[in-house]
N, C-alpha and C positions, 0 to 999 in steps of 0.2 A: 133309812139305811138299807142298802141292798142285802139280800140273803143268798148264800150259797146253800143249795139243797142237795145233800148227798143221799142217793138212793142205794140202800144196802139190803142185800138178800141173795139167796141162792138162785141159780137158773130156774126158770119157770115158776118162780114165786109170785110173779105179777108185777115185777119192777117197771117194765116198759109201759104196760097198761096204766099203772099208777102214775108214772112220770108224765105220760101224755095228758092224763086228766089234770094233774097238778099244773102243767104248763098252761092249759086252758084257764084254770081257776086263777092263776097268778099273772097271766100274760108275761111269762118268763121265757128265757132262752133255754133250749133243751139240747144237751149233748149226750148222745148214746154211744158208749164205748164200742159195742159190737158193730155198729154202723161204721165207725172209723176203722176198726180192725179189718173188717171185710172189704171196705173200700181200698184200704192201703195194701193189704196182703192177699186179698182173695179169700174165698171161703176155704177153710182147711179144718182137718180134724185135729183137735188139740193134742191127742195122744200121738199123732203121726209126726208132729214137729217137736214134741217133747215139752216138758214143763218149763225148763229154762228158757227156751226160745219163745214160747208163748208169753212168759212173764216179761221178757225183753220187749216184745211187741206191745204188750199192755202198757208198760211204763213209758215207752216212746209215744204212744198215742195219748196217754194222759198228759205228757208234757206239751204236746201240740194243742190238745184241748184247752189246757190251762192258759196258754198264751192268749187265746181268744176269750175264754171265760173271765179271766182277771180283768181284761180291758172292759168288758161289759159290766162287771161288778163296780169298777171305778166310775162308770157312767150311771150308776144307780139302777142298773137292770138286774133283777133276780136271775139267777142261773141254776139250772137243775143238771146234775151229773148222774145220768143213768148208767151206773158202772158196776155195781155189785159190792164194792168195797168190803171184801171178806175180812181183811186184816185191820185191827185196831190202829196200828201205826200208819197205815195209808189214810184212814179217816182223820186221825189226829194231824197228819201232815197237811191235809186239805183245810182243816179247821184253822190251822196256823197261817196257811197261805191266804185264806179269806181275811183273817184279821189284819194281815200285813197290807192289804189293799183297802182297809177300812170297811169291810163287810162282816156281817155275822154269819154263822153257819147253823144249819139244822140237819140232823141225821134222821132220815125216814127209814125205819127198819121194817121191811116187808116180811112179816112173820107168818109163813104159810106151812101147814103140816106137811111132813115128808110124803105122806100117802097122796096128797093132792099134787104135790110137785111131780112125783113119779108118773101119775096119770097124765098130767099136762105135757111132760117131757115125751112120753110115748106118742102122743098126738102130734106134738111139734116135730119130732124126728121123722114121722111118717109123711108130713106135708111141709117140709122145711121152708119157712118163709125166707125172703131174700136176705135179711140182715140178722140171721140167727145161725148159730153153730150147731152142728150135730154133736150131741153129748151123750156118750154111752153111760150105762149105769155105773161102771167103775170110776169114770171121771166125776160123775155126780157125787158118788160116795167120797171120793178124794176131796172135792170141794167142800162137802159137808164137814169133813174132819179138819179142814183149815179154817172154817168160818168162825169168827169171834163175834158174839152177839154184842151190838152196840150198847154202851152205857152212858149216862150223863157225865161220867168222869172223863169223857173224851173232849170236854171243852165246848160242847154244843148241846142244845136241847135235842132230845130224842123223841121222835113220834113213832109209836108202834102201830103198824097197820096190820090188822088181823084180816084174814081172808073172808070172814063173814061180812059181806057187804062193804069191804074196804073201810070199815069203821076206824076212825082215827082216835087214838088214846095217847095223850101227852104224858110223858114221864118228865118230871122236873128235877 
């Protein structure tokens, strides 16, 4: 049975690095939300377009990604969504979507201390890679206040990935 892997965590927590490694381990298809957003809309500052518009863009890209991801899952290919999935109801929706196409879901929560995230964000903002957004401290704090830590009550196994060596700890 194919598995949908939802990568959940704050910006600069290590989601993309982890997702890329997971893709190699599983020989899975990887969809990175930021790559889709920047390809479709160009690089922009989230604060400059506003929260509503950014959310509209995120949801539109998620729909486009899902149309391909669901087809792969139906063909028994594991899929990784490097997205962030800050909100519980967004994760739960994808867990339900996976079940509807006969796949299981697993949530990978990248649990990185705020102090490490801030240091990484400063470095990333100074040398902005092609498929990353500039995120100021106020935006990061806003994201932190929105983020809901995944739990096993969301209908999927949760894997907590700590920053120390990306050690995986399963929560059942």
